[in-house]
FITOR-451828 format. One record per atom (N, C-alpha, C, O): x, y, z; residue in three letters. Coordinates in steps of 0.05 Angstrom, whole numbers, plus 5000, padded with zeros to 4 digits. Each point is the difference from the previous one (the first is absolute). Layout:
<sites>
XYZAla...
</sites>
This chain:
<sites>
326169214054Unk497750184999Unk498049904978Unk500849924978Unk496750085029Unk497949914981Unk498150234994Unk499150145018Unk500349894956Unk498150214992Unk497249864999Unk499549864981Unk498950205039Unk497449875001Unk498050134980Unk498449874988Unk501850405010Unk498450154980Unk501650254993Unk502250045010Unk496750124972Unk501450254992Unk500550185024Unk501850165000Unk496549825021Unk500250185022Unk500649865027Unk499550115021Unk501449644977Unk500649865024Unk502449814996Unk500049834982Unk502150215034Unk502449844999Unk500449885028Unk499250115020Unk502249664981Unk500349865026Unk502749875002Unk501149894981Unk500050125044Unk502549865007Unk499449765018Unk501949885010Unk495650064994Unk499349795019Unk499849724986Unk498449974982Unk503249845027Unk499749734990Unk497849855015Unk498949814989Unk500450285035Unk497849895015Unk497850205001Unk500150195015Unk497849764969Unk497950204997Unk497349854996Unk499849854981Unk498350205036Unk497449864997Unk498150164982Unk500450244996Unk497649634995Unk498150124980Unk498550245011Unk499650204985Unk499649795040Unk498550235012Unk501850255001Unk499050224995Unk503549745011Unk501950235001Unk500350124972Unk500050244997Unk500349594983Unk500350094972Unk497550164992Unk500250214988Unk497549685019Unk497550134992Unk499750285013Unk499150194988Unk501749825038Unk499950265014Unk501950204987Unk499250244996Unk503249684997Unk501950184988Unk499150084972Unk500350234993Unk498649584992Unk499050074973Unk497850225002Unk500050184984Unk498349795036Unk497850205003Unk501250275006Unk499150204988Unk502849825030Unk501350255006Unk501450124976Unk499950254996Unk501349584987Unk501550104977Unk498350124978Unk501050134982Unk496349825020Unk498250114980Unk499350305005Unk498850134982Unk502049975041Unk499450285005Unk501450184979Unk502349954995Unk496350244993Unk501050144977Unk502550175005Unk501450074981Unk499249995044Unk502350185006Unk502449845008Unk502050125008Unk498049614991Unk502449845005Unk502050054978Unk499349984976Unk503250095031Unk502150054980Unk502749945011Unk500750095021Unk500949754965Unk499349864975Unk498749735005Unk498649894982Unk501849995042Unk498949745007Unk500249965030Unk501550135014Unk496949684996Unk500149925028Unk502049775002Unk500149824983Unk501650195037Unk502149795003Unk499549845026Unk499850115022Unk500049634975Unk499749825023Unk502849905009Unk501649914984Unk498950125041Unk502549915012Unk499949705006Unk497849885000Unk504549995006Unk500049715005Unk498349915024Unk499149775001Unk500350415018Unk498449935023Unk497150074997Unk498549995020Unk500650064956Unk497250094995Unk498049805010Unk500349764996Unk497650355018Unk497849835008Unk497550175004Unk500250255001Unk497549625000Unk497450145002Unk500050195023Unk500849935022Unk498150314974Unk499950205021Unk497450155000Unk498349954983Unk501350215037Unk497650175002Unk500550254984Unk501950155005Unk496349914976Unk500350244984Unk501749964975Unk499150064978Unk503249835026Unk501849944977Unk501949785009Unk500249945024Unk501149944957Unk501849785005Unk502450095017Unk501350204995Unk499249645027Unk502450055016Unk502449914983Unk499949784988Unk502250385011Unk502349934983Unk499650114972Unk500849874981Unk498050375017Unk499550124974Unk501150284999Unk500050145020Unk500949944957Unk501050274995Unk498250124979Unk499749904977Unk498950325031Unk497950114984Unk500650294993Unk499550185016Unk501549874959Unk500650284991Unk497550124987Unk498849884983Unk500550365026Unk497650134990Unk500550294991Unk501650145013Unk497149944966Unk500250274990Unk497850175012Unk497649964995Unk503150245020Unk498350215010Unk497649895016Unk497850125001Unk502649665012Unk497949885018Unk501449805019Unk502149904994Unk496650055028Unk500949805019Unk497649855010Unk497950115005Unk502449634999Unk498049825011Unk500849965030Unk501849855005Unk496850285014Unk500849975028Unk500249725010Unk501749935016Unk496449904976Unk500049725009Unk502449844989Unk500849805011Unk500350304967Unk502349874988Unk502650075015Unk502049864997Unk497950355018Unk502350065018Unk499849835025Unk502049905011Unk495550054998Unk499549835023Unk499450165025Unk500350245001Unk498849625019Unk499150135025Unk502350035020Unk499850175018Unk502349684979Unk502350045018Unk502150184985Unk502049904991Unk497350355007Unk501650194985Unk502850015011Unk500450025025Unk501649964958Unk502850025009Unk501149765014Unk502350015010Unk496349774990Unk501049765013Unk502749934987Unk500350034976Unk501549865040Unk502649944988Unk501949885021Unk499149905021Unk503550114973Unk502049865015Unk502250195009Unk500550204986Unk500749745036Unk502550135008Unk501949795011Unk499249815013Unk503450224980Unk502049825010Unk502550155008Unk500750204988Unk500649705033Unk502550125009Unk502149775002Unk499549805013Unk502750244974Unk502349825004Unk501650105023Unk500950235001Unk499549605019Unk501550075024Unk502949924997Unk500849854982Unk500850235038Unk502849925001Unk500449735014Unk502249915003Unk495649975007Unk500249755014Unk500249764981Unk499150014977Unk502249795032Unk500049734988Unk498449825017Unk499450065023Unk499849714966Unk498449805015Unk501349935026Unk498649965020Unk504050024980Unk501549925024Unk499850215023Unk500649935023Unk498650324970Unk499850205020Unk497449995016Unk499750135021Unk498449714970Unk497350005011Unk499849805023Unk501149784999Unk497450305022Unk499449815022Unk498549764990Unk498650014980Unk501649775035Unk498649754992Unk497050035004Unk498449874985Unk500750285035Unk497150025007Unk498650204981Unk500050245005Unk498949664973Unk498750184981Unk497150075009Unk498950204991Unk500049645026Unk497450075011Unk500050275014Unk498150154998Unk504149915015Unk500250255015Unk499650244982Unk498550185006Unk502949824971Unk499850244983Unk497250014986Unk499050214996Unk499949564998Unk497350004989Unk498050135019Unk498450174992Unk501749755033Unk498250115020Unk500550305005Unk498250155005Unk504449934994Unk500750285003Unk498750174978Unk499050215004Unk501249694971Unk498950144977Unk497050015002Unk498750214994Unk500149575015Unk497150005003Unk499050195021Unk497850114998Unk503849955022Unk499350205021Unk500450284990Unk498550185007Unk503549864976Unk500750274991Unk498250104977Unk499750254997Unk499149574988Unk498550084976Unk497249875002Unk499849765001Unk498150414999Unk497349895000Unk499549834974Unk500550094978Unk498449675026Unk499549824978Unk497049964997Unk498450065018Unk500849854958Unk497249924995Unk498350234993Unk500550235007Unk497349714979Unk498050214992Unk498850125025Unk499349865019Unk500450414981Unk498750135022Unk501850055024Unk499150105021Unk503549834978Unk501850055022Unk501750244994Unk501250034979Unk498950165040Unk501450254996Unk501850075024Unk499749875021Unk502050334976Unk501750095022Unk498350135022Unk498150154994Unk502549795031Unk498650135022Unk501150285005Unk498650175012Unk503949884980Unk501250265002Unk501950044977Unk500949814987Unk499650445007Unk501850074977Unk502850025011Unk500650175017Unk501249664973Unk502749995010Unk501750224986Unk499250114980Unk503249945031Unk501650224991Unk500849984970Unk499950214986Unk500749555004Unk500849984972Unk497750064981Unk500450074977Unk497149895033Unk497750054982Unk499350304998Unk498750084981Unk502150085039Unk499250285001Unk500850164975Unk498250134988Unk504349865003Unk500750164976Unk498649884974Unk499550154982Unk500149605018Unk498649884976Unk497150094999Unk499050064979Unk499749945044Unk497250105001Unk499950294992Unk498250084985Unk503750085025Unk500150294992Unk500350034970Unk498850184988Unk502949655000Unk500450014971Unk497449944985Unk499450134980Unk499249675030Unk497449924987Unk497950225005Unk498450054982Unk501650085041Unk498150225005Unk500550234980Unk498250114989Unk504449965007Unk500750214982Unk499249934971Unk499050174985Unk501549585007Unk499349924973Unk497050014996Unk499150084979Unk499349825041Unk497150014997Unk499050294999Unk498250064984Unk503050125032Unk499150284999Unk500750124973Unk498450154989Unk503949784999Unk500750104974Unk498149904978Unk499550144981Unk499549615023Unk498149894981Unk497150095005Unk498349954984Unk501350185039Unk497350115005Unk498049805010Unk497650024994Unk503349785021Unk498049815012Unk500949915027Unk502350035008Unk495849875007Unk500549915028Unk499749695001Unk497849904997Unk504449955007Unk499749715001Unk498249905022Unk498949784998Unk500650395022Unk498249925022Unk497149964991Unk498549875013Unk500850254964Unk497349964989Unk499749714991Unk497749904998Unk504549964997Unk499949724993Unk500549825024Unk498749795004Unk503250285013Unk500749845024Unk501050195021Unk502250114998Unk496249945023Unk500850185021Unk502549925015Unk501450175012Unk499349574987Unk502349905014Unk502449944981Unk501649835007Unk498650314971Unk502049944980Unk502950035012Unk501849864992Unk498550335026Unk502650045012Unk500949755016Unk502349925000Unk495749965014Unk500649765016Unk500549754982Unk501049805009Unk498250224966Unk500449784981Unk502949994989Unk500949794991Unk500550435011Unk502750014989Unk501849825018Unk500250055024Unk501149764964Unk501749815015Unk498549755008Unk500749885020Unk497350044964Unk498549765006Unk500049824975Unk500150104977Unk499849645027Unk500449814978Unk497549934984Unk500150004976Unk497749935038Unk497749894986Unk500149705000Unk501449875016Unk497150004966Unk499849715000Unk500349904972Unk501250124983Unk497649645011Unk500249884973Unk502849924994Unk501349865016Unk499750224961Unk502749924992Unk502250205009Unk502349984992Unk497050215025Unk502050195011Unk501649855021Unk499049845015Unk503650234986Unk501849865018Unk502450165007Unk500650204987Unk500849715034Unk502750105007Unk501849755003Unk499249805012Unk503250214977Unk501749775001Unk502950075005Unk501050224992Unk500449605021Unk502950015002Unk501049784981Unk499149775003Unk502650304978Unk500849814980Unk503149994996Unk501450185009Unk499549614978Unk502849974994Unk500349994969Unk498449864987Unk503650275002Unk500549984971Unk501949774994Unk500849855018Unk500150144958Unk501749784990Unk502850005013Unk501449804999Unk499350425014Unk502650025014Unk499749985031Unk501950035014Unk495649924995Unk499350005028Unk499950275012Unk500050035025Unk499950184959Unk499550275010Unk497150035009Unk498249884988Unk501450275033Unk497350035012Unk498550244987Unk501150224999Unk496549724992Unk498250214989Unk497550025017Unk499149805011Unk499850434991Unk497350055012Unk498150074977Unk500650184984Unk497149695016Unk498250014976Unk497250055010Unk499249885020Unk499350294966Unk497450085011Unk498150074977Unk500850124980Unk496749805022Unk497950044980Unk497550125012Unk498849885018Unk500550364973Unk497550135010Unk499250234983Unk501550074981Unk496250055024Unk499050224983Unk498950235016Unk501150085020Unk496750044970Unk498950255011Unk497849965020Unk498650185008Unk501149565001Unk498249945022Unk497150094995Unk499150044977Unk499450015045Unk497250074997Unk499550264986Unk498050024985Unk503750185020Unk499550264987Unk500349984970Unk498450124985Unk503649735005Unk500349964971Unk497749854988Unk499150064978Unk499949745036Unk497749844991Unk497650184996Unk498549984980Unk500950195040Unk497750174999Unk500250214978Unk498050064987Unk504450055009Unk500450184977Unk499449864974Unk498650114983Unk502449655014Unk499649854975Unk497049944996Unk499050044978Unk499749865043Unk497249934997Unk498350244993Unk498149984984Unk502650255027Unk498550244994Unk500250074970Unk497950064987Unk504549935002Unk500350084972Unk499049794980Unk499350074978Unk500849685030Unk498749794983Unk497050064998Unk498949984978Unk499850095044Unk497250074999Unk499450254984Unk498050024986Unk503850185016Unk499750254984Unk500149934971Unk498350094984Unk503649755008Unk500249924971Unk497549854991Unk499150044978Unk499949785039Unk497649854992Unk497650184999Unk498349964982Unk501550235036Unk497750194999Unk500150174975Unk497950064988Unk504550035004Unk500250164976Unk499349844975Unk498850114981Unk502049645019Unk499349834977Unk497049984996Unk498950014978Unk499749965045Unk497049994998Unk498950274992Unk498150014984Unk503050205026Unk499050274994Unk500250064970Unk498250124989Unk504149804999Unk500550064972Unk499349774982Unk500849994976Unk497749815034Unk499149774983Unk502349874986Unk499849934976Unk502450035038Unk502349864988Unk499649705003Unk499649905022Unk500449964956Unk499649715000Unk502749865005Unk501749984983Unk498649925042Unk502549875008Unk499749694997Unk497949895005Unk504349984988Unk499949714999Unk499849875028Unk499249775003Unk501650395017Unk499849915028Unk500050255018Unk501550184994Unk496949835027Unk499950245017Unk502750085012Unk500550245004Unk501249565001Unk502750065011Unk501950134981Unk502250085007Unk497049944968Unk501650144980Unk499250294996Unk500850134981Unk497649975038Unk499350294999Unk502550175003Unk501849925015Unk498350304971Unk502450164998Unk499550295005Unk497750104999Unk504550045006Unk499950295004Unk501650134977Unk502149894992Unk497050334997Unk501250124977Unk501850245008Unk499250175015Unk503249824974Unk501950215006Unk498950284993Unk498850034979Unk501750165039Unk499050274995Unk497550065015Unk499250245003Unk499549565008Unk497550045016Unk500850045029Unk502149915009Unk496250225007Unk500550035029Unk500349735014Unk501649975018Unk496849844974Unk500049735012Unk502749864996Unk501149885018Unk500050154958Unk502649884993Unk502250145017Unk501649865012Unk498450404989Unk502050155014Unk500049935030Unk502149965012Unk495550024999Unk499849935029Unk501149725005Unk501349955019Unk498049874963Unk500949725003Unk503149994999Unk501249875017Unk500050264964Unk502950004998Unk501350115025Unk502049895010Unk496950344999Unk501150125024Unk499949815024Unk502049975015Unk495749914989Unk499749835023Unk501449734997Unk501049885019Unk499150024956Unk501649764993Unk502950045007Unk501249835013Unk499950394979Unk502850065006Unk500650025029Unk502149925010Unk496050205005Unk500350025029Unk500049725012Unk501749945017Unk496549894974Unk499849725011Unk502549844993Unk500949845016Unk500150214959Unk502549864993Unk502350085018Unk501649845008Unk498550424999Unk502250095018Unk499549905028Unk501949945014Unk495650054995Unk499449885026Unk501149725001Unk501249925020Unk498249924959Unk500949725000Unk503149985001Unk501049835015Unk500350344971Unk503050005000Unk501050075028Unk501849865010Unk497150345002Unk500950085027Unk499249805021Unk501449965020Unk496349914976Unk499149795018Unk502149775001Unk500749905021Unk500350034955Unk502149794999Unk502650105013Unk501349855015Unk499450404980Unk502450115013Unk499850005030Unk501949925014Unk495850154997Unk499650015029Unk500249725011Unk501349965021Unk497449854967Unk500149725010Unk502949894998Unk500949875019Unk500550194960Unk502749904997Unk501850115022Unk501749865011Unk497950404995Unk501650115022Unk499549865027Unk501849965015Unk495749964989Unk499349865025Unk501249714999Unk501049905020Unk498949974957Unk501249744997Unk503050015006Unk501149835014Unk500250384975Unk502950035005Unk500650035029Unk502049895010Unk496350265005Unk500550045029Unk499849735014Unk501549945018Unk496549904974Unk499649745014Unk502249814994Unk500949855017Unk500150154958Unk502249824992Unk502550095015Unk501649835008Unk498850434995Unk502350115014Unk500049905029Unk502149915010Unk495650105003Unk499849905028Unk500549705001Unk501249905019Unk497849964961Unk500249704999Unk503049924998Unk500949825014Unk500550314967Unk502849934995Unk501850125021Unk502249895006Unk497050345006Unk501650135020Unk501950214989Unk501850095015Unk497849994960Unk501750224989Unk498450134977Unk498149884990Unk502750355002Unk498550164980Unk500149864973Unk501949884992Unk495850154994Unk499849914972Unk501550204982Unk499450245001Unk502449664983Unk501250174979Unk498649954974Unk499949774990Unk498950444999Unk498649974974Unk501950034977Unk501550204998Unk498649604985Unk501650014976Unk498550074975Unk501150114981Unk496349845020Unk498350064977Unk497150015009Unk499249855017Unk499250334971Unk497150025006Unk498550044974Unk500750184985Unk497349655010Unk498450024976Unk497050025008Unk499149845017Unk499450354972Unk497250035007Unk498550044974Unk500550204986Unk497749625007Unk498650024974Unk497149925002Unk499249825014Unk499150334971Unk497149954998Unk499549774980Unk501649954982Unk496149915022Unk499149834979Unk497050024995Unk498849844985Unk499950355028Unk497250084993Unk499950304998Unk499750145020Unk500649974956Unk500350294997Unk499650094971Unk499849834982Unk500250435015Unk499850124973Unk502050224998Unk500550155018Unk500849864958Unk501950224994Unk499650094971Unk499249844983Unk501450415012Unk500050114973Unk502749954987Unk502150095011Unk498049764967Unk502549924988Unk499850024969Unk497850014989Unk504549994998Unk500150004971Unk500549724990Unk501949875008Unk496350034975Unk500349744987Unk499050014972Unk497950124994Unk503549764988Unk499249994972Unk499450274988Unk498150034985Unk503450175024Unk499850274988Unk497750175012Unk499650224991Unk499049685029Unk497850155012Unk500250005030Unk501049815012Unk497950405001Unk499950015029Unk497449865009Unk497850074991Unk502649725025Unk497749845009Unk500149985031Unk502050045013Unk495749904998Unk499849935028Unk500449705002Unk498449854989Unk503750065025Unk500549715003Unk499149915027Unk501250085021Unk496749764980Unk499049895025Unk501249725002Unk499449824984Unk502250145037Unk501149735005Unk498549885024Unk500450095023Unk498049724971Unk498549865022Unk501349735004Unk499549814987Unk502350195033Unk501549765005Unk502349984980Unk500449794987Unk501150425009Unk502350014983Unk501950225009Unk499050205011Unk503649774986Unk501850205008Unk501350144976Unk500049884978Unk500950365026Unk501450154979Unk502849874996Unk501449965019Unk499349984956Unk502549864995Unk501550134977Unk500849884981Unk499650395022Unk501750144981Unk502949885001Unk500749885020Unk500850164959Unk502749894999Unk501650105024Unk500450245004Unk500649575012Unk501750075023Unk498550065026Unk501350035021Unk496149994978Unk498450065024Unk499949765019Unk499349784991Unk501450265034Unk499749775019Unk497149955007Unk498450185000Unk501049575005Unk497349925007Unk499949755018Unk502149885004Unk495550065005Unk499749785019Unk497649834992Unk497950104994Unk502649635004Unk497949824992Unk499949775021Unk501749835000Unk496350185018Unk499849795021Unk498749754989Unk498350014982Unk502449775030Unk498549754996Unk497949985022Unk499150215010Unk500049564996Unk498049965021Unk501549975027Unk502550035001Unk496049925021Unk501250025026Unk502049785006Unk501450015020Unk498949784963Unk501949795004Unk501949964977Unk501449794999Unk498750404983Unk501749964976Unk501950244996Unk499950195016Unk501749804964Unk502050214995Unk498750274992Unk497850004988Unk503750215017Unk499450274990Unk502450104985Unk502249895003Unk497550324981Unk502150094983Unk500450305001Unk498150165000Unk504449925000Unk500950284995Unk500850004971Unk501749854991Unk497150334993Unk500449994971Unk500950284990Unk499950205014Unk500849804960Unk500650254986Unk498649994974Unk500149804985Unk498550425008Unk498450014976Unk501750004974Unk502350095000Unk496549794979Unk501350004974Unk498850204981Unk501050044978Unk496850105030Unk498950204983Unk498749894975Unk500350114978Unk498349665024Unk498749884977Unk497750184990Unk498150035015Unk502150084961Unk497950194991Unk497349884996Unk498050135005Unk501849624987Unk497449874995Unk498549965026Unk497550015001Unk504049965021Unk498749975027Unk499450275012Unk499150015023Unk501450214963Unk499850275011Unk501950035024Unk499350125020Unk503149764977Unk502150015021Unk498949905027Unk500050145020Unk498949624979Unk498749895024Unk500949715005Unk501249884982Unk498250025042Unk500549725006Unk498149915021Unk498550165011Unk501449584995Unk498149905020Unk500650115028Unk502150105006Unk495849875011Unk500350105028Unk500249785020Unk500350055024Unk499449704968Unk500049785019Unk499349744986Unk500349974976Unk498849835040Unk499449744988Unk497349994986Unk499849864980Unk498250275030Unk497349994988Unk498549755009Unk501149785000Unk496450265008Unk498449785011Unk499149814978Unk499450084977Unk500549665030Unk498649814983Unk497549895014Unk498249904986Unk501650135040Unk497649945015Unk499050255014Unk501550165011Unk495949894987Unk498850225016Unk500349935029Unk500749775007Unk498850435011Unk500449955028Unk498049785010Unk500849825015Unk496750194976Unk498149805009Unk500749734989Unk499749805014Unk501250194961Unk500849744988Unk502449885014Unk500149765004Unk501850415003Unk502449915014Unk499249885027Unk501249805009Unk496950325005Unk499249895026Unk498649734997Unk500149835018Unk498650134959Unk498749744995Unk502149794992Unk499749765006Unk502450334980Unk501949814988Unk502249915019Unk500949784999Unk500050415018Unk502449955016Unk499449985030Unk497950105009Unk504049795006Unk499649965029Unk502250155015Unk502050094989Unk497549935037Unk501950135018Unk502649845000Unk502250125001Unk497649624999Unk502449835000Unk501750054974Unk502450005002Unk496350034975Unk501550064976Unk501450275002Unk502250044989Unk496550155024Unk501350275004Unk502549965017Unk502150124994Unk497749725027Unk502349965017Unk502349874985Unk502350075003Unk497049744980Unk502149874984Unk501350194981Unk502449994995Unk496050204993Unk501150194981Unk501850205014Unk501750134987Unk498049915040Unk501450215014Unk502249885018Unk501050145018Unk499849614977Unk502249885016Unk502550174997Unk500950074977Unk500350005045Unk502550155000Unk499650305001Unk501950155001Unk495549944998Unk499450285001Unk498550065026Unk498049875006Unk502850335009Unk498650085024Unk497550164992Unk500350214987Unk497349705020Unk497650144994Unk497949945021Unk500349825017Unk497650344984Unk497849965019Unk498349774990Unk498650034979Unk501549755034Unk498849754991Unk497050005006Unk499249935022Unk499250164958Unk497150015003Unk498749934974Unk501150054979Unk496549835023Unk498549934976Unk498950254986Unk498849974978Unk501550265034Unk499150254986Unk501550054974Unk499150144983Unk503349735014Unk501750054977Unk499849784979Unk501649994981Unk496449835021Unk499849784981Unk499650124971Unk501149894981Unk497450335017Unk499550114973Unk502550144989Unk500050084977Unk502249945039Unk502550114991Unk502149784995Unk502350074995Unk496949685007Unk501949784996Unk501350034972Unk498750084981Unk503949865017Unk501450034974Unk498649864977Unk500150104977Unk498749675028Unk498649854978Unk497650154988Unk499049924979Unk500150295035Unk497850164989Unk500950204979Unk498450144988Unk504249875008Unk501250204981Unk501449854977Unk500649765002Unk499950394977Unk501649904978Unk502849955010Unk501050145018Unk500449664971Unk502949965007Unk501650244993Unk500150084977Unk501250045043Unk501450254995Unk502349964981Unk500850184985Unk500449585014Unk502249954982Unk499050024971Unk501450094982Unk496249815013Unk498850024973Unk499450294992Unk500550084978Unk498450075042Unk499550284995Unk502550154992Unk500050164982Unk502249785032Unk502550144995Unk501249914973Unk501250164986Unk498449595007Unk500949914974Unk498550144978Unk501250084979Unk496249955024Unk498350154981Unk500950294998Unk499650134979Unk501549985043Unk500750285001Unk502950064991Unk501050225004Unk500349584984Unk502950034994Unk500550224980Unk502350104999Unk495849984985Unk500450224981Unk499150275011Unk500150204987Unk499149795039Unk499050245013Unk501950115022Unk500350245003Unk501049575011Unk501850075022Unk502349805001Unk499949784989Unk502350315023Unk502149825008Unk500049975030Unk499450185014Unk501249584995Unk500049945029Unk502750085012Unk502149914990Unk497850265030Unk502550095014Unk500549845025Unk502249935007Unk495650005008Unk500249855024Unk497649825003Unk497850074993Unk502649695017Unk497949815007Unk499949985030Unk501949935013Unk495750124999Unk499750015029Unk498349775009Unk498049924987Unk502749965036Unk498449795013Unk499550095029Unk501950065015Unk495649954992Unk499350105026Unk500649805022Unk499849764996Unk501050355027Unk500449835024Unk498150085022Unk499649865019Unk499150384978Unk498050095019Unk497750134983Unk500650164982Unk496949775024Unk497750114986Unk498050115020Unk499449875020Unk499750384975Unk498050135017Unk497650074982Unk500450134980Unk497249795028Unk497650074985Unk497750085019Unk500149935023Unk498050214966Unk497550055014Unk497849814992Unk500049904978Unk498250045041Unk497849814994Unk498250134978Unk498049874992Unk
</sites>
């Protein structure tokens, strides 16, 4: 761990100057307490640094939570071993692609039976919070059980004992994005109204006790729960497809579901603070967590160590070293194919910007995180599903 300033600490051995400058700027906000913590996967982000843990007293910066509210991971350890799986992995990839809408703007054409109780739960929660999610996205119900694009994925993986795991990464989809964008604009409008001099417009904040803050928290928590249920719904569909592929029911031995773009009220350094983890997972002592690599590298099932200086946090993944546009200029389709040898995936140049070389080496990220988590399982994917 490196102390960059009185209010900024870092676990990242690979950190560029622009990322440091962005984090330093965020750490100057007067309500940061006790310090901002950069995780090993930290990299430049919109609004605030991705891979940062931002504890705040009586205020929240909506852009520091991010626009994919509640984005995170879910993993299921099955009772299958590698030897139980059919040789044709393309079959299960295509089955999953048919069962789950992929890519931005793709939604369910009908609401399936497993989604009905989850939608009812979200409707009740929204009613209790006093808002209608349809004011943000009229088709939010059809969004439940959809993956999205970018670095979101579904994978079939094997651990160090050849046990089969199902692994999935997604968030709150379009409805969560619109909720986030709305409250970022509210915070920026209030800053202008009250002549608040901000170091950057994306650091506009909402003050605890105000109606705007209360509404944001209510809708934020709804979006976080939507994201969690979205992952549960997709995982149930993945399990059905894997069951059909193998020819027998999936036995679940373990299920882990965790956010890495979210805010919670927690006690740290003797005070109650709002902890915004933008690209970081909660890593209290003994808490299970998930840290994925890129689409062609290892992922990890971990257990938190409860490191107090990190605000009980750890990285959420590998972290980009190339922007998407830079990756498309730097790498080729052939290099993507080489990186994905031995992994069943949809072979298209649409995924060049997701090539493993566009990310930090996940092994280095995990070495940097050794004081934050312990590794319980190392997973290597054999099937990868992504949206364009």
